[in-house]
C-alpha positions in Angstrom: 1.8 69.6 121.4 -2.0 71.5 122.8 -3.1 68.3 123.4 -6.1 70.8 125.4 -7.0 72.3 121.9 -6.8 68.7 120.8 -9.0 67.1 122.1 -11.0 70.1 122.3 -11.7 69.6 118.4 -11.5 66.2 118.8 -14.5 66.0 120.4 -16.6 69.1 119.5 -16.0 67.8 115.2 -16.8 64.1 116.8 -20.6 65.4 117.2 -20.9 67.2 114.5 -19.5 64.3 112.1 -21.6 61.9 114.1 -25.2 63.3 113.3 -24.3 63.9 109.9 -23.3 60.6 109.6 -26.9 59.8 110.8 -28.6 61.9 108.8 -26.9 60.4 105.9 -27.4 57.0 107.0 -30.9 57.3 107.2 -31.1 59.2 103.9 -29.7 55.9 102.3 -31.4 53.7 103.6 -34.5 55.3 102.1 -33.0 54.4 98.8 -30.2 57.7 98.3 -27.1 56.4 98.8 -25.9 58.5 95.4 -27.1 61.7 97.4 -26.2 60.9 100.4 -23.1 60.2 99.8 -22.4 63.1 97.1 -24.6 65.8 99.2 -22.1 64.4 102.2 -18.9 65.0 100.0 -20.2 68.2 98.3 -21.2 70.2 102.0 -18.3 69.5 103.3 -16.0 70.2 100.7 -18.2 73.6 100.6 -17.7 74.4 103.9 -14.1 73.6 104.1 -12.6 75.3 101.9 -14.8 78.8 103.5 -13.5 78.5 106.2 -9.6 77.9 104.9 -9.8 81.8 103.2 -11.7 83.3 105.9 -9.3 81.8 108.6 -7.2 83.5 107.8 -7.9 87.1 106.9 -9.2 87.0 110.4 -5.3 86.3 111.9 -5.1 89.9 110.7 -7.5 91.0 113.9 -5.5 92.4 117.0 -5.2 88.8 119.2 -6.7 90.3 122.6 -10.0 91.2 120.5 -10.1 88.2 118.7 -9.8 86.3 122.0 -12.6 88.0 123.4 -14.8 87.3 120.6 -13.5 83.8 120.5 -14.1 83.1 124.0 -17.9 84.5 123.7 -18.4 82.4 120.4 -16.9 80.0 122.5 -18.6 80.3 125.8 -22.5 80.5 123.8 -21.6 77.1 121.7 -20.5 75.3 125.0 -23.3 76.7 127.2 -25.5 75.4 124.4 -25.0 71.8 124.4 -24.2 71.5 128.1 -28.0 72.8 127.7 -29.2 70.1 126.4 -27.7 67.8 127.3 -28.7 68.3 131.1 -31.9 68.1 129.6 -31.6 64.7 128.0 -30.1 63.7 130.7 -32.2 64.7 133.2 -35.8 63.5 131.2 -33.4 60.2 129.6 -34.2 61.3 125.9 -31.1 60.8 123.7 -30.9 63.5 120.7 -33.7 63.0 117.8 -31.1 62.4 115.3 -30.6 59.6 117.1 -34.3 57.8 117.5 -35.4 60.1 113.9 -32.4 62.0 112.0 -34.4 62.8 109.2 -37.4 64.4 111.1 -35.3 65.9 113.8 -34.0 68.0 111.4 -37.4 68.7 108.8 -36.3 67.0 106.5 -38.9 65.2 104.3 -37.5 63.1 101.5 -38.7 63.4 98.2 -39.9 59.7 96.8 -41.6 59.9 93.7 -38.5 61.3 91.2 -36.9 58.0 89.2 -33.1 58.1 89.2 -31.0 60.4 90.9 -33.1 63.3 93.4 -31.7 66.4 93.1 -34.0 67.2 95.9 -33.0 64.6 98.2 -29.2 65.3 97.0 -29.8 69.2 98.2 -31.1 68.3 101.5 -27.9 66.1 102.2 -25.8 69.1 100.8 -27.5 71.7 102.9 -27.5 69.4 106.4 -24.1 68.0 105.9 -23.3 72.0 105.3 -24.6 72.8 108.4 -23.1 70.6 110.3 -19.8 71.2 108.5 -20.0 75.4 110.0 -20.1 74.6 113.3 -16.9 72.2 112.8 -15.4 74.9 110.9 -16.7 77.8 113.8 -14.7 75.8 116.2 -12.3 74.4 115.0 -11.1 77.8 113.8 -11.4 79.4 116.9 -9.7 77.0 118.8 -6.6 77.6 116.2 -6.7 81.5 116.1 -6.7 82.2 119.7 -4.5 79.4 120.8 -2.1 79.6 117.3 -2.2 75.7 117.7 -3.4 75.3 114.5 -2.1 71.7 114.2 -3.8 70.1 117.0 -7.1 71.8 116.6 -6.7 70.6 113.0 -5.7 67.1 114.0 -8.7 66.9 116.0 -11.2 67.4 113.7 -9.9 65.5 111.1 -8.6 62.9 113.6 -12.6 63.3 114.1 -13.4 62.7 110.6 -11.6 59.7 110.1 -13.2 58.2 113.4 -16.6 59.3 112.8 -16.4 56.7 108.8 -14.7 54.2 110.8 -17.0 53.5 113.4 -20.5 53.8 110.6 -18.2 51.2 108.1 -17.9 48.9 110.7 -20.7 49.9 113.5 -23.3 51.1 111.5 -25.6 48.4 113.2 -24.8 49.7 116.8 -24.9 53.9 115.9 -27.7 53.9 118.4 -25.9 52.6 121.0 -23.6 55.7 120.4 -23.4 57.8 124.1 -23.4 60.9 122.1 -25.8 62.6 125.7 -22.4 62.1 127.5 -20.0 63.0 124.4 -22.0 66.4 124.3 -22.0 67.2 127.9 -17.7 66.8 127.6 -17.3 68.7 124.5 -19.6 71.7 125.6 -17.7 71.5 129.1 -14.7 71.7 127.7 -16.1 74.7 124.9 -16.9 76.5 127.8 -13.6 76.2 129.7 -11.6 77.8 126.6 -14.6 80.2 125.9 -13.6 81.3 129.6 -10.1 80.9 129.8 -9.7 82.7 127.1 -11.5 86.2 127.6 -10.1 86.5 130.2 -6.6 86.5 128.3 -8.2 88.8 125.8 -8.7 91.4 129.2 -5.2 90.9 130.0 -6.7 88.8 133.4 -3.0 87.0 134.0 -4.4 83.4 135.5 -2.3 82.4 138.8 -1.9 78.9 137.3 -1.4 79.3 133.8 -2.7 76.6 131.0 -3.6 74.2 134.4 -6.4 77.0 135.3 -7.9 75.2 132.1 -8.4 71.7 133.6 -9.5 73.5 136.9 -12.4 75.9 134.4 -13.1 72.1 133.0 -13.3 70.6 136.7 -15.8 72.8 137.8 -18.0 73.1 134.9 -18.3 69.5 135.1 -19.0 69.5 138.8 -21.4 72.9 138.6 -23.6 70.4 135.7 -23.1 66.9 138.2 -24.9 68.7 140.6 -27.3 70.2 138.7 -28.0 67.1 136.6 -29.0 65.5 139.8 -31.1 68.2 141.3 -33.4 68.8 138.3 -33.7 64.6 138.5 -34.7 65.5 142.4 -38.1 67.6 141.1 -39.1 65.1 138.5 -42.1 63.5 139.1 -42.0 59.9 140.5 
């Protein structure tokens, strides 16, 4: 079993599913539980179906080119997550979806319509689909580059059900989720995999083989920690 791919998919998917859950929870608490529930189901289903179809077609691309493309994509995703998490850690801020999930996503609910509100359903569907698209991209790229499809899909599926369990059992404590550390860790893993697969695509022989992934994770993690400490010293007292 490819533990690295499984953990990376689990962590990355968890970040997106928790964000989706927070938005759905806020919409449901605003008086639109049916719109929130159906929106999540439709958004996730549409993106999942598209990912299955496109994922199969992508396997026709030569592996080396695929690994380079995937490596660059994961580096881009990972760096963006790490950058946001570093600044939030330095500034002592939390992600917008924790404090005000609807405003942070630019969602303004329609409150005048009675009965089923189609506009709010569309807003939830769009939000769920966007978050699911990131999950699909990451899971598909992890599976394609490593051929560890089972681990990649299992990580995403487990993340989905863990999110449901957390929201169901601990929704009152959802604000206590350490989302910055989760996203920072996931971003570091994505950067490590991205770097590793770019090297693989360029036929670079990693001296330590797959252990190089642990070295890269340690390297990026150390750099992130040092940057956080350095930026904190630059903050005005």
